[in-house]
Structure formats: structure tokens, C-alpha cells
C-alpha positions as CSV (number, residue, x, y, z in Angstrom):
1,M,43.6,17.1,-21.0
2,W,47.4,16.8,-21.3
3,M,47.8,20.6,-21.2
4,S,45.7,20.8,-18.0
5,L,47.6,17.9,-16.5
6,K,50.9,19.7,-17.3
7,A,49.6,23.0,-16.0
8,Y,48.1,21.8,-12.7
9,G,49.9,18.6,-12.0
10,A,48.8,15.1,-11.1
11,A,48.7,15.9,-7.4
12,K,46.0,18.5,-7.9
13,Y,43.9,16.1,-10.0
14,G,44.4,13.4,-7.3
15,R,43.1,15.8,-4.6
16,L,40.0,16.6,-6.8
17,I,39.3,12.9,-7.3
18,E,39.7,12.3,-3.5
19,Q,37.3,15.1,-2.9
20,N,34.7,13.5,-5.2
21,V,35.1,10.1,-3.5
22,E,34.6,11.8,-0.1
23,Q,31.4,13.5,-1.4
24,A,30.0,10.2,-2.4
25,H,30.7,8.8,1.0
26,L,29.2,11.9,2.6
27,L,26.0,11.5,0.6
28,G,25.9,7.8,1.5
29,R,26.0,8.7,5.2
30,R,23.4,11.4,4.7
31,V,21.1,8.9,2.9
32,D,21.6,6.4,5.7
33,A,20.6,9.0,8.3
34,E,17.2,9.6,6.6
35,P,14.5,7.0,7.3
36,E,12.7,7.9,4.0
37,L,15.8,7.1,1.9
38,Q,17.4,3.8,1.3
39,R,21.0,3.2,0.0
40,L,21.1,0.3,-2.4
41,A,24.8,-0.3,-2.8
42,P,28.0,0.3,-0.9
43,V,29.8,3.5,-1.7
44,S,33.2,2.4,-2.9
45,L,34.3,5.2,-5.2
46,N,32.5,8.3,-6.4
47,I,29.0,6.9,-6.9
48,T,26.0,6.7,-4.5
49,C,22.9,4.8,-5.4
50,F,19.7,5.2,-3.4
51,R,16.0,5.6,-3.6
52,Y,13.1,7.4,-1.9
53,V,11.1,4.8,0.1
54,G,8.8,7.1,2.1
55,R,7.4,5.9,5.4
56,G,6.4,2.3,5.0
57,A,5.4,2.5,1.3
58,P,4.5,-0.7,-0.6
59,E,7.5,-2.0,-2.6
60,A,5.2,-2.0,-5.7
61,R,5.0,1.8,-5.8
62,L,8.7,2.6,-5.2
63,D,10.0,2.2,-8.8
64,A,7.3,4.6,-10.1
65,W,7.9,7.1,-7.4
66,N,11.6,7.2,-8.0
67,R,11.1,7.5,-11.8
68,E,8.9,10.5,-11.2
69,L,11.3,11.8,-8.6
70,L,14.2,11.7,-11.1
71,C,12.1,13.6,-13.7
72,R,11.2,16.3,-11.1
73,L,14.8,16.7,-10.0
74,H,15.9,17.2,-13.6
75,E,13.1,19.7,-14.2
76,S,13.8,21.6,-11.0
77,G,17.5,22.2,-12.0
78,V,18.7,21.4,-8.5
79,A,20.6,18.3,-9.7
80,V,20.7,15.9,-12.6
81,P,21.4,12.4,-11.2
82,S,21.1,9.4,-13.5
83,Y,19.4,6.1,-12.6
84,T,20.1,2.5,-12.5
85,T,18.4,-0.7,-11.5
86,L,20.0,-2.8,-8.7
87,E,18.6,-6.2,-7.8
88,G,15.4,-5.3,-9.7
89,R,14.9,-2.0,-7.9
90,Y,15.0,1.4,-9.7
91,C,17.2,4.0,-8.0
92,L,18.9,7.3,-8.3
93,R,22.5,7.2,-9.2
94,V,24.7,10.1,-8.2
95,C,28.2,10.2,-9.7
96,F,30.5,12.9,-8.4
97,N,32.9,14.3,-10.9
98,N,32.6,18.1,-10.6
99,H,35.2,19.7,-8.6
100,R,32.9,22.6,-7.8
101,T,30.4,20.5,-5.8
102,R,30.1,21.7,-2.2
103,R,28.7,20.2,1.0
104,E,25.9,22.7,0.8
105,D,25.0,21.3,-2.6
106,L,24.6,17.8,-1.1
107,E,22.4,19.1,1.7
108,L,20.2,21.0,-0.8
109,F,20.0,17.8,-2.9
110,V,18.9,15.6,-0.1
111,Q,16.3,18.2,1.1
112,E,14.9,18.4,-2.4
113,V,14.8,14.6,-2.8
114,L,12.8,14.4,0.5
115,R,10.5,17.3,-0.5
116,L,9.7,16.0,-3.9
117,G,9.4,12.4,-2.7
118,R,6.9,13.4,-0.1
119,E,5.0,15.4,-2.7
120,I,4.9,12.4,-5.0
121,A,3.9,10.0,-2.2
122,G,1.2,12.5,-0.9
123,A,-0.3,12.7,-4.4
124,E,-1.1,9.0,-4.3
125,A,-2.6,9.0,-0.8
């Protein structure tokens, strides 16, 4: 770490951290724009927490849907978010810390969350 800091400088690392924070905010705005997604916490640094809620799904199904969604995301290789529970609700937790993440990656991630979420919800219908 010290060698990298010496080689690239604190300013470069600062810009990369700022980039990750902006990506978290961008994902938060993208989640807010989708009626089938629900952000569960304010985005203050580099973490966005949200869940798939479908279209008027019963609250009792959402934890199971999002657990399955997380597994399918991992299996697909598109993204590897973690999870957390906020106020008793299971949700996806996306922590940005890779300087190679691009806006296109975020859009692909949201589209895949929606696709898989709809697939899971449809299987129960």
C-alpha cells in the first residue's frame, strides 16, 4: 500500500474514492427511479442498500425473493453484492471500492436485478 501511495499520490487515491462515492449515489438515484426497487437507507458514502419489491408484492415474500435474487446475481457473475438487514428487512448491499467500475456496469446491474427479480416473482405467481 505504501509503495502505491508513494507512486500514485494521495490526490489520485482521493479521486478514486470520490468516484466510488459518486457511483453509490448514482446507483441510489437509479434505484429511486425504478418502481420495482426500494432503497432502504440514505446513500452517504460508497454503499447503496436496496431491495426488489416487484409491483405490489406482499411484504412477507420480499425477504425470500431478495435472498434468491442475491444467489442468482452471484451465480450469473454480473455482480457480487453482499446483503444486510435494515429494520428487519433483507436487502442487497452494494459497496463500491473498485476503481474499474463504470456507469455501464451500474446500468447492467440494475437491468439484471430487474430481470431476475421479475423471474423470481413470476415463478411464484
